[in-house]
C-alpha positions as CSV (number, residue, x, y, z in Angstrom):
1,M,-55.1,-38.8,-28.7
2,T,-56.4,-35.3,-28.4
3,N,-53.5,-33.6,-30.1
4,A,-53.2,-36.0,-32.9
5,A,-52.8,-34.6,-36.4
6,L,-53.2,-38.0,-38.1
7,E,-54.9,-41.1,-36.7
8,F,-55.4,-44.6,-38.1
9,R,-58.4,-46.4,-36.5
10,N,-58.9,-50.1,-37.1
11,I,-57.4,-49.9,-40.6
12,D,-57.6,-53.0,-42.9
13,I,-56.1,-52.7,-46.3
14,L,-56.6,-55.7,-48.7
15,F,-55.7,-56.3,-52.3
16,D,-57.8,-58.6,-54.4
17,R,-55.8,-60.7,-56.9
18,S,-58.6,-63.1,-57.7
19,G,-61.0,-60.8,-59.5
20,R,-63.9,-62.7,-57.9
21,R,-66.9,-60.8,-56.6
22,G,-67.1,-61.0,-52.8
23,A,-63.4,-62.0,-52.3
24,I,-62.7,-59.0,-50.1
25,E,-65.6,-59.6,-47.9
26,A,-64.7,-63.3,-47.5
27,A,-61.2,-62.3,-46.7
28,L,-62.4,-59.9,-44.0
29,A,-64.5,-62.6,-42.4
30,R,-61.5,-65.0,-42.3
31,L,-59.3,-62.2,-40.9
32,D,-61.8,-61.6,-38.1
33,A,-61.8,-65.4,-37.5
34,G,-58.1,-65.2,-36.8
35,E,-56.6,-66.7,-40.0
36,T,-53.2,-65.6,-41.0
37,R,-52.4,-63.5,-44.1
38,E,-50.8,-66.6,-45.7
39,E,-53.9,-68.7,-45.1
40,I,-56.1,-66.0,-46.6
41,S,-53.8,-65.5,-49.6
42,R,-53.7,-69.2,-50.3
43,A,-57.4,-69.7,-50.0
44,L,-58.7,-66.6,-51.7
45,K,-55.9,-64.9,-53.6
46,V,-56.3,-61.8,-51.5
47,T,-53.3,-60.1,-50.0
48,V,-53.7,-58.6,-46.5
49,G,-51.5,-55.5,-46.6
50,V,-52.5,-54.1,-43.2
51,A,-54.8,-55.6,-40.5
52,G,-56.3,-53.9,-37.5
53,A,-53.9,-51.0,-37.4
54,N,-54.4,-48.3,-34.7
55,L,-51.9,-45.4,-34.6
56,A,-52.0,-41.7,-33.6
57,V,-49.4,-39.3,-34.8
58,A,-49.1,-36.2,-32.6
59,R,-49.0,-32.8,-34.0
60,G,-45.4,-31.7,-34.7
61,E,-43.8,-35.0,-34.1
62,I,-41.8,-37.4,-36.3
63,S,-43.4,-40.9,-36.1
64,V,-41.5,-43.7,-37.7
65,L,-43.0,-46.9,-39.2
66,M,-40.5,-49.8,-39.2
67,G,-40.5,-53.4,-40.4
68,L,-39.0,-55.9,-42.8
69,S,-40.0,-55.9,-46.4
70,G,-43.6,-56.8,-46.7
71,S,-44.5,-55.8,-43.2
72,G,-47.0,-53.2,-44.3
73,K,-45.3,-50.1,-43.3
74,S,-45.4,-48.4,-46.7
75,T,-48.9,-49.7,-47.3
76,L,-50.1,-48.0,-44.1
77,L,-48.3,-44.8,-44.9
78,R,-50.0,-44.6,-48.3
79,A,-53.4,-44.8,-46.7
80,A,-52.7,-41.4,-45.2
81,N,-53.3,-39.7,-48.5
82,R,-55.4,-42.6,-49.9
83,L,-52.9,-43.8,-52.4
84,N,-54.0,-47.0,-50.7
85,Q,-57.7,-47.3,-50.0
86,P,-58.6,-49.0,-46.7
87,V,-61.5,-51.4,-47.0
88,R,-62.3,-50.9,-43.4
89,G,-61.5,-48.3,-40.7
90,E,-60.9,-44.6,-40.6
91,V,-57.9,-42.4,-41.4
92,R,-58.6,-39.2,-39.5
93,I,-57.0,-35.9,-40.2
94,G,-57.5,-33.2,-37.6
95,N,-56.8,-29.5,-37.2
96,G,-57.3,-29.4,-33.4
97,S,-61.0,-28.8,-33.5
98,A,-62.5,-30.9,-36.3
99,W,-61.8,-34.3,-38.0
100,L,-62.1,-35.6,-41.5
101,D,-62.0,-39.2,-42.6
102,I,-59.7,-39.3,-45.7
103,A,-60.6,-42.9,-46.2
104,R,-64.2,-42.0,-47.1
105,C,-64.1,-38.3,-48.2
106,D,-65.3,-37.3,-51.8
107,D,-62.8,-36.9,-54.6
108,D,-62.9,-33.0,-54.5
109,T,-62.1,-33.0,-50.8
110,L,-59.3,-35.6,-51.4
111,R,-57.7,-33.5,-54.1
112,A,-57.8,-30.4,-51.9
113,L,-56.2,-32.3,-49.0
114,R,-53.4,-33.6,-51.3
115,K,-52.7,-30.0,-52.5
116,T,-52.8,-28.2,-49.1
117,R,-52.7,-30.5,-46.1
118,I,-50.6,-33.6,-47.1
119,A,-47.3,-33.8,-49.0
120,M,-45.2,-36.8,-49.8
121,V,-41.4,-37.4,-50.2
122,F,-40.6,-40.5,-52.1
123,Q,-37.6,-42.9,-51.9
124,Q,-36.6,-42.4,-55.5
125,F,-37.0,-38.6,-55.2
126,G,-40.1,-38.4,-57.6
127,L,-38.6,-35.4,-59.5
128,L,-39.4,-34.2,-63.0
129,P,-36.1,-34.6,-65.0
130,W,-37.0,-32.1,-67.7
131,R,-37.6,-29.3,-65.2
132,S,-35.2,-27.2,-63.3
133,V,-34.7,-27.4,-59.6
134,R,-36.7,-24.2,-59.1
135,D,-39.6,-25.5,-61.3
136,N,-39.6,-28.9,-59.4
137,V,-39.9,-27.2,-56.1
138,G,-42.7,-25.0,-57.3
139,F,-44.7,-27.8,-59.1
140,G,-47.2,-28.2,-56.2
141,L,-47.8,-24.5,-56.1
142,E,-48.5,-24.5,-59.9
143,L,-51.1,-27.2,-59.4
144,R,-52.9,-24.7,-57.0
145,D,-52.8,-22.0,-59.8
146,M,-50.8,-19.8,-57.4
147,A,-49.7,-16.4,-58.9
148,P,-46.2,-16.6,-60.4
149,S,-44.8,-13.8,-58.2
150,I,-46.0,-15.4,-55.0
151,R,-44.8,-18.8,-56.2
152,K,-41.4,-17.5,-56.9
153,E,-41.1,-16.0,-53.4
154,I,-42.0,-19.2,-51.7
155,V,-39.7,-21.3,-53.9
156,E,-36.7,-19.1,-53.3
157,E,-37.4,-19.3,-49.5
158,K,-37.6,-23.1,-49.5
159,L,-34.5,-23.4,-51.7
160,E,-32.5,-21.4,-49.2
161,L,-34.0,-23.5,-46.4
162,V,-32.4,-26.6,-47.8
163,G,-29.2,-25.0,-49.1
164,L,-29.9,-25.1,-52.9
165,S,-30.3,-21.5,-53.8
166,N,-27.1,-21.6,-56.0
167,W,-28.6,-24.7,-57.9
168,A,-32.1,-23.2,-58.6
169,D,-31.5,-23.2,-62.5
170,A,-29.8,-26.5,-62.7
171,R,-31.6,-29.7,-64.1
172,V,-32.1,-32.4,-61.5
173,H,-29.9,-34.8,-63.3
174,E,-27.0,-32.5,-62.7
175,L,-27.4,-32.9,-58.9
176,S,-26.1,-35.7,-56.6
177,G,-28.5,-38.1,-54.9
178,G,-28.4,-36.2,-51.6
179,M,-29.1,-32.9,-53.4
180,Q,-31.9,-34.4,-55.4
181,Q,-33.5,-35.5,-52.1
182,R,-33.2,-32.0,-50.8
183,V,-35.2,-30.9,-53.8
184,G,-37.9,-33.3,-52.9
185,L,-37.9,-31.9,-49.3
186,A,-38.0,-28.4,-50.6
187,R,-41.0,-29.2,-52.8
188,A,-42.8,-30.8,-49.9
189,F,-42.1,-27.8,-47.6
190,A,-43.2,-25.4,-50.3
191,T,-46.7,-26.7,-50.2
192,D,-46.8,-25.7,-46.5
193,A,-48.6,-28.9,-45.8
194,D,-49.4,-29.8,-42.2
195,I,-48.5,-33.5,-42.7
196,L,-45.4,-34.9,-44.5
197,L,-45.4,-38.5,-45.6
198,M,-41.8,-39.8,-46.1
199,D,-41.4,-43.2,-47.7
200,E,-37.8,-44.4,-47.0
201,P,-36.6,-41.0,-48.3
202,F,-32.9,-41.6,-47.5
203,S,-32.5,-45.3,-48.1
204,A,-31.2,-44.9,-51.7
205,L,-28.3,-42.8,-50.5
206,D,-24.9,-43.8,-49.2
207,P,-24.5,-43.9,-45.4
208,L,-22.6,-40.6,-45.0
209,I,-25.1,-38.6,-47.1
210,R,-28.0,-40.4,-45.3
211,R,-26.7,-39.3,-41.8
212,K,-26.2,-35.8,-43.0
213,L,-29.7,-35.5,-44.4
214,Q,-31.1,-37.1,-41.1
215,D,-29.4,-34.3,-39.2
216,E,-30.7,-31.7,-41.6
217,L,-34.2,-33.0,-41.3
218,M,-34.1,-32.9,-37.6
219,D,-32.8,-29.2,-37.7
220,L,-35.6,-28.3,-40.2
221,Q,-38.2,-30.0,-38.0
222,K,-37.1,-27.9,-35.0
223,R,-37.9,-24.8,-37.0
224,L,-41.0,-25.9,-39.0
225,K,-42.7,-28.3,-36.5
226,K,-44.3,-30.4,-39.2
227,T,-46.2,-33.7,-38.5
228,I,-44.1,-36.3,-40.2
229,L,-44.9,-40.0,-40.8
230,F,-41.6,-41.6,-41.8
231,V,-41.1,-45.1,-43.2
232,S,-37.7,-46.7,-42.5
233,H,-36.1,-50.1,-42.4
234,D,-33.0,-48.8,-40.5
235,I,-33.4,-49.1,-36.7
236,D,-30.6,-46.6,-36.0
237,E,-32.3,-44.1,-38.3
238,A,-35.6,-44.6,-36.5
239,L,-34.2,-44.3,-33.0
240,K,-32.3,-41.1,-34.1
241,I,-35.1,-39.2,-35.7
242,G,-38.3,-40.6,-34.2
243,S,-40.4,-39.2,-31.4
244,H,-42.4,-42.5,-31.6
245,I,-41.5,-45.7,-33.4
246,T,-44.0,-48.3,-34.6
247,I,-42.8,-51.8,-35.4
248,M,-44.9,-53.8,-38.0
249,R,-44.9,-57.5,-38.9
250,E,-47.0,-59.2,-41.5
251,G,-49.4,-56.3,-41.7
252,R,-49.9,-55.8,-38.0
253,I,-48.6,-53.3,-35.5
254,I,-46.5,-55.2,-32.9
255,Q,-45.3,-52.3,-30.7
256,T,-45.5,-48.5,-30.7
257,G,-43.6,-46.4,-28.3
258,T,-40.8,-43.8,-27.7
259,P,-37.2,-44.8,-28.7
260,D,-36.6,-45.7,-25.1
261,D,-39.7,-48.0,-25.0
262,I,-38.5,-49.8,-28.2
263,A,-34.8,-50.0,-27.2
264,L,-35.3,-50.8,-23.5
265,R,-38.7,-52.5,-23.2
266,P,-39.4,-54.6,-26.3
267,V,-42.7,-56.3,-26.0
268,N,-41.6,-59.6,-27.5
269,D,-38.7,-61.6,-28.9
270,Y,-39.4,-60.3,-32.4
271,V,-38.9,-56.7,-31.4
272,A,-35.9,-57.6,-29.2
273,E,-34.3,-59.3,-32.2
274,F,-35.2,-56.3,-34.4
275,I,-33.2,-53.9,-32.2
276,R,-30.5,-56.3,-31.3
277,H,-27.9,-54.8,-33.6
278,M,-28.8,-51.2,-33.1
279,N,-25.9,-48.8,-32.5
280,P,-26.3,-47.7,-28.8
281,L,-23.9,-44.8,-28.8
282,P,-26.2,-42.1,-30.3
283,T,-29.4,-43.8,-29.0
284,L,-29.1,-44.6,-25.3
285,L,-29.4,-41.6,-23.0
286,A,-27.6,-41.1,-19.7
287,S,-31.0,-41.4,-17.9
288,T,-31.3,-45.0,-19.2
289,F,-28.0,-46.5,-18.1
290,M,-27.0,-44.4,-15.1
291,R,-27.3,-45.6,-11.5
292,H,-29.9,-43.5,-9.6
293,T,-28.5,-41.6,-6.7
294,Q,-31.6,-42.7,-4.7
295,D,-30.4,-46.3,-5.1
296,L,-26.9,-45.7,-3.9
297,P,-26.0,-47.2,-0.5
298,L,-25.2,-45.0,2.4
299,R,-21.6,-45.1,3.9
300,P,-20.8,-44.9,7.6
301,D,-19.7,-41.3,7.1
302,G,-23.0,-40.3,5.6
303,M,-21.9,-40.1,2.0
304,L,-23.6,-42.1,-0.8
305,D,-21.4,-44.9,-2.1
306,G,-20.9,-44.5,-5.8
307,G,-18.2,-47.1,-6.1
308,T,-15.2,-45.1,-7.3
309,L,-16.7,-41.9,-5.8
310,A,-18.6,-40.7,-2.8
311,L,-21.4,-38.2,-3.1
312,S,-23.1,-36.1,-0.4
313,P,-26.8,-36.8,-0.1
314,E,-27.7,-33.3,-1.3
315,G,-25.4,-33.7,-4.3
316,R,-23.1,-30.8,-3.6
317,V,-19.9,-32.6,-2.6
318,V,-18.0,-35.3,-4.4
319,H,-15.0,-37.2,-3.0
320,I,-12.7,-39.3,-5.2
321,A,-9.9,-41.3,-3.5
322,G,-10.6,-39.2,-0.3
323,Q,-10.2,-35.9,-2.1
324,E,-13.0,-33.4,-2.5
325,R,-13.6,-32.5,-6.2
326,V,-15.1,-29.6,-7.9
327,L,-18.3,-30.2,-10.0
328,R,-18.5,-28.5,-13.4
329,A,-21.3,-28.6,-16.1
330,F,-20.0,-30.3,-19.3
331,Q,-19.9,-27.0,-21.2
332,E,-17.6,-25.5,-18.5
333,W,-15.6,-28.6,-17.6
334,E,-11.9,-28.1,-16.7
335,Q,-9.2,-30.6,-15.9
336,G,-9.4,-32.0,-12.4
337,A,-13.2,-31.4,-12.1
338,V,-16.0,-34.0,-12.1
339,C,-18.2,-33.5,-15.2
340,V,-22.0,-33.1,-14.8
341,V,-24.1,-33.9,-17.8
342,P,-27.8,-33.6,-18.7
343,A,-30.0,-36.7,-18.4
344,K,-30.6,-36.6,-22.2
345,M,-26.9,-36.8,-23.2
346,S,-26.2,-39.8,-25.4
347,L,-24.0,-42.7,-24.4
348,G,-21.4,-41.7,-27.0
349,E,-21.0,-38.3,-25.5
350,V,-20.9,-39.6,-22.0
351,I,-18.1,-42.0,-23.0
352,A,-16.1,-39.1,-24.5
353,L,-16.5,-36.9,-21.4
354,R,-15.6,-39.9,-19.1
355,Q,-12.4,-40.4,-21.1
356,R,-11.5,-36.7,-21.0
357,S,-12.0,-36.2,-17.3
358,G,-10.7,-39.5,-16.0
359,F,-13.6,-39.6,-13.4
360,P,-17.1,-41.0,-13.3
361,V,-19.7,-38.7,-14.8
362,L,-22.6,-37.3,-12.8
363,V,-26.1,-36.8,-14.3
364,E,-28.5,-34.0,-13.5
365,D,-32.1,-33.4,-14.4
366,E,-33.8,-30.0,-13.8
367,G,-30.9,-28.8,-11.7
368,A,-30.7,-31.8,-9.3
369,L,-28.1,-34.6,-9.4
370,V,-29.9,-37.8,-10.2
371,G,-27.3,-40.4,-11.2
372,V,-23.7,-41.6,-11.7
373,C,-22.1,-43.2,-14.8
374,D,-18.9,-45.0,-14.3
375,D,-17.0,-47.5,-16.4
376,A,-19.1,-50.4,-15.3
377,D,-22.3,-48.6,-16.2
378,I,-21.0,-47.8,-19.6
379,L,-19.8,-51.3,-20.3
380,Q,-23.1,-52.8,-19.2
381,A,-24.9,-50.4,-21.5
382,L,-22.6,-51.3,-24.4
383,S,-23.1,-55.1,-23.7
384,G,-26.8,-54.8,-23.4
385,E,-27.2,-55.2,-19.6
386,R,-27.8,-52.9,-16.7
387,R,-27.1,-53.2,-13.1
388,Y,-29.7,-54.9,-11.0
389,G,-30.4,-57.3,-13.8
390,V,-32.6,-55.0,-15.9
391,P,-32.0,-55.5,-19.6
392,V,-31.0,-52.6,-21.8
393,L,-31.4,-54.4,-25.2
């Protein structure tokens, strides 16, 4: 990927529990021969954390690693700043014109990368309890020997960014879990690192706070455009925040794709089972469950047959029960009009507009009407099936 900020190439991460010389090399040979991690562990007392991982993370995107406990997602994430050392493969960090392999660079280069290019946000916050909120946020800048006046300015800016300016002098133990996680985010942002590694940062929080911080992270990302590698075990969280999602199992990558790829086109039964219990309301977009206007049959009067409505081929006239209806964009919708929504509107929002209007909802993309969503389309999306026998989940 030409615009990748972070790339894993053929990464193997193994942990030797035996203490025997040559155990890792023997394990790699067995891995290449096709043995499972269980067989290798039993024979050699070597744990295969990650095997043959290839993944590119585009500049400015949130890429989510998912999997059950022990799948290798956190192990792979920690290779990005060499908290885990790959035994084989490359971890390439790029700036658009040059690459550096963090898996093989010298210690001085690694320290510089950790100070300036890569920051990490931990599940259990990783804060220093004897320090104030302000001093926690500025800790990474202290390690760079940054002048106090400059450091203070940056810290104040990041505290305001995460809404903690009024808590700058508090001790972290005085803050709620959600506020402590905001301190962790502010500390990562203060380093101005290109790449943020986030290891299940919201999983220790209650659901309401978790959803709020997810929203805040997405809002911050729109402004800051960081490259984020995010570990999660929550499929709804992954589908909500991820530009791309990677499913791992037993140390291997099973599928990588957009949220639509994962939700609509699982590569095997394992991924299909993984996403079976996802909440479709905020995840599925109108473009994924609508009926395309190009697929609607033509009526004898020349109108397209949308079931409970008829639509002119050019998409300018809509008839419902023989009456012509006005079309209105969802922001300007008024009683008695047919609502037109963007193709990227969520299923939950489409349902709400369908209930308000009492009519099917039309879908547009780049100014052209491209689809129809009526009750049958919505119900089939909720039940995991689409018209024409194409599975949604």
